[in-house]
Residue, then its C-alpha position, 0 to 999 in steps of 0.5 A: m500500500t503506498r503512503l498516499l493510500r495508507g494515509a488515507a485508510l488511517a483517516a477513514l478509520s478516525l470516525a470508527a475510532v471516535s465512535a468506539a471510544g467508550a466500547a467495551s475491551a476485553q481488558s476490563y474493569s468492574r467499577l470506577v472511584v473517582f477523587g479530583d476537583s472540577l475536571s472530575d466533578n459530576g455535580n458534587l459541589y453543586l449538590a453540596t452548596g444546594g445548587s449554588t455553585p457552579a451556577s447552572p445555568p450558564y454551567g450544565a447540570g451542576r458540572f463545570s462544563n456544559g455537559p458530562v465530564f471526561t470520567e463520566r465517558l469511561g463507560f461507568n455510571a458512577a453516583n455522586f459522593m452520597g451514593p453507595v460506596t459498593g458501586s461506582i462513585n465519584y467523590a471529586f469536588g470543584g474547587a478541590r485542593t490536593d490537601s485536607q481542605a475542609q471545603p471544598l472537601g480536599m482530595r485527602l478528605q475525599l479519600a479518607q471520607y470514602q473509606q470512613r463510609g466503608g468503601t474499600f477497593g478491589a483487584n478489578d476496580l478503576v480509580s481515577v485520580l486528578g488534581g493539583a491545579n486549585n493549589i497552583f491557581q491560589g499560589l499564583p498571585a502570591a508568587g507572582a508578586s514576590t521577588n522570586p516567583t519561581g522560587a515561591i510557586t515551587p513549594v506550592a507545586l511540590s506540596a500538591a505532588a506529594d499530596i497526590n502520591f500520598i493519595v495514590n499510595g493509600i489506595a494502592q495500599a488498600g488493594a486497588g488494581t489499577v489507578l489512573v493518575t492525570n497530570l496537569p495540563k499546559l495552562s499557557i494555552t487555556p484562554q485564562f492564561r494565553g497571552t498573559p504575564a502569569a502564562p510563563l510562571a504558570d507553566f513553570a508550576v505545572t511542569t514542576f508539579n508534573g515532574a515531581l508527580l512522575t518521580g513520585l508515582n515511579a517510586t509508589a509503583a515499585a513499592r506497590p506492585g500489586t497496583n497498576i499506576i498508570l499516569m495520563d500525560l494531559f501536558k504532552v498532548g495540549d500543544v497537539i490539540a491547540g495546533n489542529p483543533s479541527a482534527f478533534g472536531v472543534s474550531n476554537v481552542t483560544q477563547p471560552c464558550f462562556n465569557g462570564v456573561t454570555v454563552c456561545s451558541n455553538p459550545d461543541s465548536y469550543f474546546y474550553f467552556d470557560g477560561v480553564h474548563p474544557t466543554a462537553k466536546g473537550h472532555e470527550v477528548i480527554a476521555r478518548l485519550s484515557n482509553d488509550y492509556l487505560y486499555y494499553g495491554d489489549l490495544g498493544s496486543q495487536t502487534a502480535v501480527l508482526g511476529e506472525t507474518a514473519w514467521r509465515h514468511r519463513e515457513d513459505a520459504l522452507d516449504g518452496s525449497t522442499a517443494a523444489l525437489s519433491g516433484r515426480g520429475a527425474w533428477e538430472r546431473g548438473t546444475s540449474i538456475s530458477v527465478g520465481a515470483l509470487a503474490d499472497k494475501t492472508e486474512t486472519d480472524a479476530r481473536g479476543a482482544i486482537g482484531k481482524a487482519t489482512s496482509d497482502g504481499y509479494g515476493v521474488r525468489i532465486a535458486l541455484e541447484s546443482g547435483t546428481e541423479t540421486l543427490r541434489f543441493g541448493l542455495s536460494g535467496s528470497y525477498r518477501n514484502a507484506d503490507v499488514d492492515a490489522g485494525a488500528l495497526r498498519a505495518d510494512i514488513d520486509s523479509f530478506g531470506l537465505d536458505v540451504y536445501g538438499g535431497w536424496r532420492s532412490g527410485d520412488v523414494f525421496v528425503n528432503a531437508a531445508a534450513g534458513v534464516a531471514q532478517d525482518d524489517f518492520n517498517d512504517i508501523n503505524r498505530l491509530t490511537s483511541l484519540a483519533p486522528i493521532v497516529h503513532s509510529g515505530s519500526t523495529r527488526g527481527v530475525s527468523t530461522g527454521a528447518r523443515l524435513q519432508g519424506g515421501m515416495w511416488f506411485d505410478m498409476g498409469g497415465f499419473a502418479l501419486s505421492p503420500r508425504v509427510a513433513v515436520a518443520w520448526i520455525n522461530t521469529d524473533v522480534d526486537g522490542f520497540s517504542e512508539q512516537g507520539p502525543a498519546a499513550q506511547y506503548a513500549y513493546a518488549d522482545r518477542s519470540v514466535q516459535a512453533t513446530t509443525a507437522e503435516i501429511a499430504l498427497r500429491a498427484e501429478g500427470g501429463t505429457e513430456r513437455v506439459r504436466f499438472y499437479a494437484e495437492g492436498g494436505y493437513r498441517d497442524s501445530l506439535s507446540d506453540d511456544s511463542d512469547a505473550v505480547r507484553t506492552g507497557i507505556l514508555g516513560n510511565p509507572a504503568k506495569v508491562l501487561a502480558r497477553d497470550v496469542d496463539l498462532p492463527f493457522g493452528g490445524q490447516v487444510l493444504a491445497a495446491a495446484g499448478i502447471e508446468g511446461t518446457i518452452m524453447e527446449r530448455l526453459k521450464v515455466s511453472i504456474g501454481y496456487k497454494g491455499r491454506f485454510g486454518n482455524h483463524a486464517d486463511s491464505h491464498m498464493a499465486a506463483v510463477k517460476l522460470s527454470l533453465p539448466l546451466 
């Protein structure tokens, strides 16, 4: 697929990704517990103040926005702070600091009150923690008026980060399975701070907070290995949204929809409802970013198709080497050269967290063979390309192979063996993130090795011949780990080996004349063992755990089918055209090939 077509396909997928942002995933959570400030408040401050704050209207339904906040878009129906603590519940209060402030209820007290009411945390719980901005907002005026503004605001930011880390540690100690901690956004791009003298100091405070938060969470994650602490980087993505707002469904990122007096007529076109709070549309964007972090284990497992494709390339190369020596035609003393080309298509079914995938490819092979009527040896070089389309994942794979093979024949009995190695280049690995249209990119390399042993015999049937044959093969593909580049959750993939041993039984028929011959073959191949590594995905520069997903090879038991024709032209040049199909448990493949052979 050309780069132009690839880009068009990714753009077309953007709408699908937006629609599926809240869809269920195999990586699931049983309930949601929220602690935070106005960015997460689902109406708690409005309820606690008797409907006075925030004023609704102009604010919507007691939120500091015109609609649902991002924590309400994560697939849970969380009750307000008065609800039962056994289900999904939201304790976030607009205006809350990270400390033990009484009004609005500070985040340390939010956790304490939740636990005092009997609230607990379980292994399947998702806990959202976001706060610190109000500490900074309240500290900026005095810091800005001081003789050392950065020195004055630093302890404010560090104290807020320490509070968040204390809260996360307490949640982890109490047994929560997953904690999503969100850092603070870049304040200088919000309407309240954009272009103002306070913007540089505000950004300094935020970066100080975010740096201390990351350091603290890394330490907490190491001390609490039973909890997956995921840090969502809201700061990093801010400039991307501000630089291309239309890509995220809004047109205005510089002005608030509500200017303090009037409300705009088209809030869905604005990212900010007031000076710092997003609109419902803005919260939708944050929720989609959240999904990219929350479901990285499942979303990252889609890269299983990389190693699977390279493994299949190696299997095809070994098949081709032994096939060159297993036909009915008698071997002749001497040396020959052959050149071949192929085109193939493979379709793989969805398997658990891994979506449907297709691979369109082509290849070339050149081989030199030499020997006698009973012994023959060959050396071949090959190139395979595959354009892989696996839902949100795209990749271009090149395999450069070198194989040696040989065979022995005595009468109607033959035994062949082949072994080889290939370098696999995984180029243009592009993942359409949950925050479409953001696409992350990466590349890596790998090495595939394998060996195949085949044996069989021929029976003349009068006009045609039959050959039952058996074969066994071992193939291993090692894919080097790599990390994505991009502003959403940057997935970091560990090294992975795809390794399996297969066995097959087949029956081949050949017939025809001296100059034109045909063949047809059918068989069955299955795995004797699949020792492939799990797909392991983490998040680059993040305290999040590396999550493992076991993925079986898609073909499993497979029916083999092949047919073709071979003719001799110009007395010496042999031309063969053939088809090969594989029909497996979760995948089908079709290959067409042509080969020219010439004795030297």
